N, C-alpha and C positions, 0 to 999 in steps of 0.2 A: 504494500500500500504506500502510495506517495504521500509525503507529508507537506504541509503548507510551507515548511522551511525549504523543501526541495524546489517548489515553485518560486519562492522568493529568491533563492540563490540563482536560479536560471535568469529571472528577470533582472536582478542586479548585475549579473555578468553581461547580459545582452545590452542593457542601457549603458553600462560602463564602456563596452566595446564601441557602441555607436558614438558616445561622447568623445572617446579618444580619437576616432577617425570617421566622422559622419559621411564624408565623401567617398570613403573606401570600403564601405560595408560589404559590397558584393565581392570584393577581391580580398577580404580579410580572412586569412587562414584560421586564426583563432575563433572568429565568429562562425566560420563554416564548420569547424570541429564541434563548437558548442551546439549548433543546430542539429548536426548528425547525432551527437550524443543524446540530446534531448528527445529526438524522434525515437531513437532506440529505447530510451527509458519509458516513454509513453506508449509506444506501439509494439515494442518487442518484435515478434516475428512478422508483424505487418509493416515494418519499417521499409520504405522504398529505398533507403540508403544501403540497407544490408541484404535485402532479399530481392533478387531479380524478378521473381514471379510477382511480387507486390508492385513493382514498378511497371511491369508489362500489363498488369490488370488495372492500373490507374487510369481513370478517365480524364484527368486534367483538373478536376475540381480542387480548389485550394482554400475553401472556406471564405471566399471573397464576396459572396452574395450577402445581401442585406439580412441581418439577423432578426428573427421574430421571437421575442421572449414571452409572448402571450401575457403581456402586462395586466390585462383585464382579469385573467385567471389568477395570477399572482396576487393582485390587489385583493380579490375576494378571499383567497386563502389567508392572507395576512390579517385582513379584518376579522375573519373567523378565529384566528389564533389570539388576537388581541381581546376579542370579546370573551373567549373562553378562559383567558388568564386573568381577567379583571377581578373575578370573584375568588380566585385562588390565592391572591396575595394577602 
């Protein structure tokens, strides 16, 4: 199981790498290695960097589409939680 500290360490390293050389991100070997390592940690056997079959089956999507978080559903759930905890305190 990944911990929040793992996520934080990745983000800190990524931001630090960009800050050190914002114009050379695409050609930065340390940042390339960071991304490869992170994909392996998150996806393991599905990593396109480590498994040729995963790369061959990739359709090109990179999560660049607009995200839909269903805020109306989340809002209703949060209101239910708040309503349920008011009497519990």
